[in-house]
C-alpha positions as CSV (number, residue, x, y, z in Angstrom):
1,M,146.4,81.1,100.6
2,I,143.0,82.0,99.7
3,E,142.0,85.6,97.6
4,P,139.0,86.9,100.1
5,L,136.5,88.4,97.9
6,Q,133.6,90.9,98.4
7,V,130.3,90.1,96.1
8,F,127.6,92.4,95.2
9,T,124.2,91.9,93.8
10,T,120.8,94.1,93.8
11,L,117.6,92.2,94.2
12,P,114.2,93.5,94.2
13,D,112.5,92.9,97.4
14,E,113.7,91.8,100.7
15,A,112.3,87.8,100.5
16,G,114.2,87.3,96.9
17,A,117.3,88.6,98.3
18,A,117.4,86.1,101.7
19,R,116.5,83.7,99.4
20,L,119.6,84.0,97.4
21,A,121.9,84.8,100.2
22,R,120.6,81.3,102.0
23,A,120.8,79.4,98.5
24,L,124.4,80.5,98.4
25,V,125.8,79.6,101.8
26,E,124.0,75.9,102.0
27,R,125.6,75.4,98.5
28,R,128.7,76.6,100.1
29,L,129.6,79.8,97.9
30,A,129.6,82.2,100.2
31,A,130.7,81.9,103.4
32,C,128.5,84.6,104.6
33,A,125.8,86.8,102.6
34,Q,124.4,89.9,104.3
35,V,121.2,91.6,103.4
36,V,120.8,95.4,103.3
37,G,118.0,97.4,102.4
38,P,116.3,98.6,101.0
39,V,118.4,101.1,99.0
40,T,117.5,103.5,95.9
41,S,119.1,102.3,92.8
42,T,119.6,105.0,90.0
43,Y,120.4,103.3,86.4
44,R,120.1,103.1,83.0
45,W,118.1,100.6,81.4
46,Q,117.1,100.5,77.7
47,G,117.9,103.7,77.2
48,A,116.3,105.4,79.9
49,V,117.0,106.4,82.9
50,E,115.2,104.5,85.8
51,Q,114.8,104.4,90.1
52,A,113.8,101.8,91.9
53,Q,113.9,100.0,95.5
54,E,116.2,97.2,95.8
55,W,118.0,95.1,98.6
56,L,121.8,94.5,99.1
57,C,123.3,91.4,98.8
58,L,126.9,91.5,100.2
59,M,128.9,88.0,99.8
60,K,132.3,86.9,100.7
61,T,133.8,84.1,99.0
62,D,137.3,83.4,97.6
63,R,138.9,83.9,94.3
64,G,138.3,79.8,93.5
65,H,135.0,79.9,94.0
66,W,134.0,83.3,91.9
67,P,132.9,81.1,88.6
68,E,130.7,78.7,90.7
69,L,128.8,82.0,92.4
70,E,128.8,84.0,89.3
71,K,126.8,81.4,87.3
72,A,125.0,80.3,90.9
73,I,123.5,84.1,91.2
74,T,123.2,84.5,87.1
75,E,120.7,81.3,87.4
76,L,118.8,82.2,90.9
77,H,118.8,86.0,90.2
78,P,115.3,87.3,89.0
79,Y,117.3,90.0,86.5
80,D,117.9,89.6,83.2
81,T,121.2,91.6,83.6
82,P,121.9,91.2,87.4
83,E,124.9,93.6,89.0
84,I,127.1,91.2,90.1
85,I,130.3,92.5,91.0
86,A,133.4,91.2,92.8
87,L,136.2,93.1,94.7
88,P,139.2,91.9,96.4
89,I,139.4,92.0,100.2
90,T,143.3,93.4,100.8
91,A,143.1,93.1,104.1
92,A,141.3,90.6,106.8
93,S,142.5,89.5,109.7
94,E,144.0,85.6,110.0
95,R,140.8,84.4,111.9
96,Y,138.5,85.9,109.0
97,R,140.6,83.9,106.4
98,A,140.6,80.9,108.1
99,W,136.7,80.7,108.8
100,L,136.2,82.2,105.3
101,A,138.4,79.3,103.9
102,A,137.0,76.6,106.1
103,S,133.2,78.2,104.9
104,V,133.4,77.6,101.2
105,G,134.1,74.6,99.5
106,P,133.4,71.0,100.4
107,A,132.1,70.6,104.0
108,E,134.6,69.2,106.4
109,D,133.5,66.1,108.1
């Protein structure tokens, strides 16, 4: 049985978030990726409090694909230290779980 995860990252613009979402789904590292925004982020960076408009990318994957997904986000992301957070999905319908499992990993021919 898969262990589904919800993964979060933010990007500086909508086009970049859309490119990342598509790349991760095409690579079968995420079953689904949604882009939401803009959002306003307030954070501490290099000793100062900053505020920026960003786009939130939400991805669904499973724990087995987490290492590859994290690596791909890091490689494709424009930030030096991108937010890459994964939370377990503790409840999901069986049909959704089955779809998620079939959507990540090797393509079924």
